[in-house]
MIBABA-452411 format. One line per field, with one value per atom (N, C-alpha, C, O): residue in three letters; atom name; x, y, z. Coordinates in steps of 0.001 Angstrom, whole numbers, plus 500000, padded with zeros to 6 digits. Layout:
<vogus>
r c(ala/...) $
a c(CA/...) $
px c(X/...) $
py c(Y/...) $
pz c(Z/...) $
</vogus>
This chain:
<vogus>
r c(met/met/met/met/gly/gly/gly/gly/ser/ser/ser/ser/phe/phe/phe/phe/ser/ser/ser/ser/thr/thr/thr/thr/ala/ala/ala/ala/thr/thr/thr/thr/ile/ile/ile/ile/thr/thr/thr/thr/val/val/val/val/asn/asn/asn/asn/ala/ala/ala/ala/leu/leu/leu/leu/leu/leu/leu/leu/ile/ile/ile/ile/val/val/val/val/gly/gly/gly/gly/ala/ala/ala/ala/asn/asn/asn/asn/thr/thr/thr/thr/glu/glu/glu/glu/thr/thr/thr/thr/leu/leu/leu/leu/asn/asn/asn/asn/asn/asn/asn/asn/leu/leu/leu/leu/ser/ser/ser/ser/leu/leu/leu/leu/thr/thr/thr/thr/val/val/val/val/ala/ala/ala/ala/ser/ser/ser/ser/gly/gly/gly/gly/ser/ser/ser/ser/val/val/val/val/leu/leu/leu/leu/thr/thr/thr/thr/thr/thr/thr/thr/gly/gly/gly/gly/ala/ala/ala/ala/gly/gly/gly/gly/ser/ser/ser/ser/ala/ala/ala/ala/thr/thr/thr/thr/ile/ile/ile/ile/thr/thr/thr/thr/gly/gly/gly/gly/gly/gly/gly/gly/thr/thr/thr/thr/leu/leu/leu/leu/asn/asn/asn/asn/phe/phe/phe/phe/gly/gly/gly/gly/ser/ser/ser/ser/ala/ala/ala/ala/glu/glu/glu/glu/gly/gly/gly/gly/ile/ile/ile/ile/val/val/val/val/asn/asn/asn/asn/ser/ser/ser/ser/asn/asn/asn/asn/ser/ser/ser/ser/gly/gly/gly/gly/val/val/val/val/ala/ala/ala/ala/ile/ile/ile/ile/asn/asn/asn/asn/ser/ser/ser/ser/ala/ala/ala/ala/ile/ile/ile/ile/ala/ala/ala/ala/gly/gly/gly/gly/thr/thr/thr/thr/his/his/his/his/gly/gly/gly/gly/leu/leu/leu/leu/thr/thr/thr/thr/ile/ile/ile/ile/ser/ser/ser/ser/ala/ala/ala/ala/thr/thr/thr/thr/gly/gly/gly/gly/pro/pro/pro/pro/thr/thr/thr/thr/thr/thr/thr/thr/val/val/val/val/ser/ser/ser/ser/leu/leu/leu/leu/asn/asn/asn/asn/ser/ser/ser/ser/arg/arg/arg/arg/thr/thr/thr/thr/leu/leu/leu/leu/thr/thr/thr/thr/arg/arg/arg/arg/pro/pro/pro/pro/arg/arg/arg/arg/ala/ala/ala/ala/pro/pro/pro/pro/thr/thr/thr/thr/ala/ala/ala/ala/arg/arg/arg/arg/phe/phe/phe/phe/ser/ser/ser/ser/met/met/met/met/gly/gly/gly/gly/gln/gln/gln/gln/gly/gly/gly/gly/his/his/his/his) $
a c(N/CA/C/O/N/CA/C/O/N/CA/C/O/N/CA/C/O/N/CA/C/O/N/CA/C/O/N/CA/C/O/N/CA/C/O/N/CA/C/O/N/CA/C/O/N/CA/C/O/N/CA/C/O/N/CA/C/O/N/CA/C/O/N/CA/C/O/N/CA/C/O/N/CA/C/O/N/CA/C/O/N/CA/C/O/N/CA/C/O/N/CA/C/O/N/CA/C/O/N/CA/C/O/N/CA/C/O/N/CA/C/O/N/CA/C/O/N/CA/C/O/N/CA/C/O/N/CA/C/O/N/CA/C/O/N/CA/C/O/N/CA/C/O/N/CA/C/O/N/CA/C/O/N/CA/C/O/N/CA/C/O/N/CA/C/O/N/CA/C/O/N/CA/C/O/N/CA/C/O/N/CA/C/O/N/CA/C/O/N/CA/C/O/N/CA/C/O/N/CA/C/O/N/CA/C/O/N/CA/C/O/N/CA/C/O/N/CA/C/O/N/CA/C/O/N/CA/C/O/N/CA/C/O/N/CA/C/O/N/CA/C/O/N/CA/C/O/N/CA/C/O/N/CA/C/O/N/CA/C/O/N/CA/C/O/N/CA/C/O/N/CA/C/O/N/CA/C/O/N/CA/C/O/N/CA/C/O/N/CA/C/O/N/CA/C/O/N/CA/C/O/N/CA/C/O/N/CA/C/O/N/CA/C/O/N/CA/C/O/N/CA/C/O/N/CA/C/O/N/CA/C/O/N/CA/C/O/N/CA/C/O/N/CA/C/O/N/CA/C/O/N/CA/C/O/N/CA/C/O/N/CA/C/O/N/CA/C/O/N/CA/C/O/N/CA/C/O/N/CA/C/O/N/CA/C/O/N/CA/C/O/N/CA/C/O/N/CA/C/O/N/CA/C/O/N/CA/C/O/N/CA/C/O/N/CA/C/O/N/CA/C/O/N/CA/C/O/N/CA/C/O/N/CA/C/O/N/CA/C/O/N/CA/C/O/N/CA/C/O/N/CA/C/O/N/CA/C/O/N/CA/C/O/N/CA/C/O/N/CA/C/O/N/CA/C/O/N/CA/C/O/N/CA/C/O/N/CA/C/O/N/CA/C/O/N/CA/C/O) $
px c(636498/635924/636903/637579/637019/637970/637316/636428/637738/637243/636503/636952/635370/634529/634233/634232/633980/633599/632415/631971/631887/630710/629492/629443/628513/627369/626539/626182/626218/625380/625915/626225/626021/626422/625399/625008/624963/624044/624730/625274/624699/625220/624117/623201/624186/623195/623448/622513/624711/625090/626513/627225/626914/628258/628938/628425/630095/630906/632236/632930/632583/633871/634618/634136/635797/636611/637793/638568/637922/639055/638865/637779/639929/639912/640085/641073/639136/639187/638222/637222/638530/637672/637112/637860/635790/635111/634745/633898/635370/635146/634199/634526/633021/631994/632075/631344/632949/633060/631673/631010/631215/629900/628866/627881/629064/628140/627112/627240/626087/625074/625319/625258/625596/625774/624467/624121/623737/622477/622756/623340/622336/622488/621109/620269/620876/619548/618920/617725/619700/619154/619063/618353/619780/619810/620898/621028/621688/622646/624061/624666/624574/625968/626570/626059/627646/628304/629750/630448/630210/631634/632142/631472/633338/633909/635430/635982/636091/637549/638158/637447/639470/640185/640080/640319/639727/639671/638304/637489/638068/636796/636785/637739/635702/635546/634952/634324/635158/634612/633987/634556/632805/632166/632037/631443/632588/632622/632268/632516/631685/631340/630088/629637/629522/628383/627172/626965/626369/625133/625088/625290/624824/624560/623046/622335/622554/621119/620602/621092/619603/619001/617726/617104/617344/616158/614928/614648/614180/612963/613213/612273/614474/614805/615063/615491/614802/615210/616733/617350/617346/618796/619203/618682/620120/620595/622113/622784/622647/624092/624442/623979/625255/625658/627171/627895/627648/629087/629555/628919/630673/631326/632706/633487/632999/634327/634282/635327/633108/632962/632875/633508/632081/631923/631577/630810/632150/631800/631222/631902/629973/629348/629263/628462/630093/630158/629608/630084/628623/627944/626498/625990/625839/624394/623751/624233/622675/621975/620565/619854/620161/618836/618139/618790/616813/616006/614633/614425/613691/612305/611791/610658/612593/612096/612930/613014/613542/614236/615623/616110/616235/617605/617707/617327/618219/618478/619978/620655/620490/621914/622052/621475/622813/623034/624525/625337/624876/626284/626494/625764/627488/627807/629099/630127/629043/630230/630513/629721/631632/631965/632312/633272/631541/631764/631175/630347/631591/631070/630607/631313/629414/628868/628640/627957/629208/629069/628367/628800/627273/626527/626633/625993/627434/627596/627811/627131/628773/629212/628265/628479/627232/626382/626823/626687/627348/627985/627094/626512/626998/626309/627353/628032/627491/628503/627829/626932/628270/627786/628991/629727/629229/630458/630557/631642/629468/629638/628641/629035/627394/626374/626681/627227/626335/626660/625987/626567/624785/624104/623344/622671/623447/622683/621949/622441/620789/620037/619477/618757/619796/619305/618471/618907/617302/616489/616175/615894/616225/615929/615071/615264/614138/613319/612179/611819/611611/610481/610937/612038/610118/610370/609301/608396/609393/608348/607157/606157) $
py c(570670/570834/571587/570951/572884/573600/574438/575235/574276/575073/574184/573079/574666/573877/574655/575886/573940/574611/573938/574433/572834/572175/573062/573783/573031/573941/573804/574819/572582/572379/571202/570151/571381/570306/570274/571325/569083/568942/568126/567055/568640/567936/567919/568740/567006/566991/568117/568803/568314/569355/569793/569114/570926/571435/571724/572497/571101/571321/571914/571346/573065/573691/573796/574416/573189/573196/574131/573976/575106/576023/577149/577345/577879/579068/578678/579047/577941/577478/578281/578800/578378/579066/578069/577326/578058/577237/578169/579047/577991/578852/578153/577102/578741/578110/578503/577954/579443/579924/580305/581133/579735/580073/578982/578906/578144/577046/577346/578297/576507/576545/575344/574201/575602/574540/574422/575312/573323/573088/572271/571190/572793/572108/571558/572280/570284/569667/569760/570032/569540/569604/571041/571327/571943/573338/573653/574809/572669/572869/573177/572414/574332/574721/574951/575765/574247/574355/574742/574141/575752/576087/575973/576382/575409/575184/575168/575111/575216/575172/576554/577552/576608/577876/578671/578137/579930/580810/580844/579939/581897/582116/581486/581636/580782/580149/581144/582128/580875/581735/580880/579876/581301/580719/581865/582895/581700/582812/582365/581220/583276/583012/582173/581575/582115/581260/581525/582642/580476/580577/579471/578300/579842/578889/578738/579656/577566/577362/576362/575236/576783/575904/575234/574440/575552/574939/575153/576277/574070/574179/573971/574013/573746/573582/574957/575885/575081/576291/576305/575315/577406/577529/577748/578647/576943/577080/577151/576192/578296/578484/578529/579415/577582/577503/577638/576886/578612/578868/579115/579849/578500/578851/579431/579667/579662/580158/581349/581903/581742/582834/582339/581350/583038/582672/583913/584767/584001/585044/584355/583555/584658/584106/585226/586151/585131/586140/585584/585925/584743/584134/584605/585036/584527/584753/583658/582525/583979/583017/582858/583843/581601/581327/580277/579499/580261/579294/579871/581079/579004/579443/579435/579855/578966/578865/579640/579241/580729/581608/581129/580096/581922/581663/581931/583002/580958/581108/581041/580153/581997/582024/581806/582543/580798/580477/580568/579938/581364/581551/581178/581637/580348/579926/580603/580477/581317/582017/583261/583634/583905/585117/584774/584050/585287/584979/586066/586854/586112/587065/586302/585435/586640/586067/587211/588181/587103/588136/587544/586532/588187/587744/588830/589875/588588/589547/590959/591907/591065/592320/592882/594000/592148/592559/591712/590489/592346/591622/591566/592570/590372/590148/589655/588663/590334/589959/589596/590297/588497/588072/588021/587035/589068/589137/588202/587680/587963/587224/586121/585066/586303/585345/583949/583802/582924/581568/581155/580392/581643/581295/582496/583188/582744/583807/583204/582274/583723/583227/584426/585240/584537/585599/584922/583922/585439/584872/585939/587086/585552/586495/585785/584593/586480/585886/585074/585222/584215/583392/582290/581759/581950/580807/579765/579954/578672/577628/578072/577357) $
pz c(540590/539283/538403/537595/538506/537675/536617/536919/535362/534253/533262/532955/532764/531861/530600/530607/529512/528282/527585/526549/528109/527550/527775/528772/526884/526946/528219/528817/528655/529839/530631/530069/531934/532838/533970/534477/534370/535492/536574/536307/537796/538971/540012/539951/540960/542025/543013/543427/543397/544352/544017/543276/544567/544315/545644/546454/545871/547064/546618/545775/547193/546911/548232/549179/548290/549505/549300/548356/550199/550137/549148/548603/548926/548070/546611/545977/546088/544705/543849/544344/542561/541609/540611/539976/540475/539472/538327/538491/537173/536020/535058/534507/534857/534040/532572/531748/532229/530850/530343/530968/529243/528685/528917/528182/529911/530118/531187/531958/531213/532253/533155/532703/534428/535418/536191/536968/535979/536672/537921/537849/539070/540358/540713/541251/540413/540498/541887/541999/542946/544304/544795/545759/544136/544542/545550/545953/545976/547069/546590/545837/547055/546836/548215/548983/548538/549837/549631/548815/550373/550379/551805/552753/551944/553257/553158/552059/554275/554285/554354/554465/554289/554411/553121/552038/553228/552072/551425/551604/550674/550015/548625/547861/548304/546996/546005/546396/544711/543665/542569/542140/542125/540949/539963/540284/538758/537815/536405/536026/535630/534242/534100/535076/532922/532623/533498/533972/533709/534488/535531/535210/536776/537856/537904/538313/537480/537289/538316/538396/539105/540100/539569/540273/538341/537735/538591/539008/538863/539664/541153/541947/541544/542972/543599/542913/544892/545602/545631/546024/545223/545303/546751/547411/547248/548628/548595/548213/548999/549079/550557/551275/551021/552417/552471/551819/553260/553304/554720/555476/555078/556337/556065/556987/554770/554416/553467/553124/553047/552099/550677/550308/549877/548476/547671/548117/546485/545523/544301/543657/543977/542781/541760/541896/540745/539692/538390/537308/538498/537360/537369/538404/536226/536203/537051/537061/537758/538600/538049/537848/537804/537256/538109/538805/538052/538778/539034/538918/539382/539540/540972/541208/541951/543323/544331/545492/543916/544834/545223/544764/546087/546520/548008/548480/548749/550180/550393/549875/551166/551481/552974/553773/553349/554746/555025/554346/556038/556378/557836/558715/558085/559438/559869/559203/560981/561461/560647/559781/560916/560169/558728/558466/557816/556402/555533/555990/554293/553324/552096/551580/551638/550417/549450/549778/548262/547244/546036/545486/545625/544454/543394/543506/542376/541289/541822/541430/542724/543329/544382/544851/544767/545892/547078/547049/548118/549211/550442/550851/551026/552297/553280/553015/554412/555395/556706/557175/557286/558599/559515/559490/560342/561115/562313/562573/563061/564304/564568/565064/564268/564692/564170/563077/564940/564526/563219/562446/562961/561718/561201/561966/559924/559279/558105/557467/557822/556673/555924/556502/554663/553805/552716/552146/552423/551349/550329/550676/549063/547998/546973/546731/546369/545316/545886/547054/545057/545458/546400/546250/547347/548218/548008/547195/548727/548626/549390/549446) $
</vogus>
């Protein structure tokens, strides 16, 4: 993806491979299915704008680490799933899973 400047973009899901940064500038990125996956070598970053899950449950799944430095919006909560040793950072709040094969953190409203 890269850097965006359009006011609103809607995608079904977001896949970030490797240590890439998705810069949202001042836009709202709506993830219709609620699924954000990061994988590959290095930690991914989503920065700027708003990561909006709308009416879907937000699901962030990472096996490589992810830092989300964007506002997060949505009405059905946020689930963070980490496979293997990984770190997930949400606007400077860090969740680390050092060893267990699967970790699941839930925040906000669920179904």
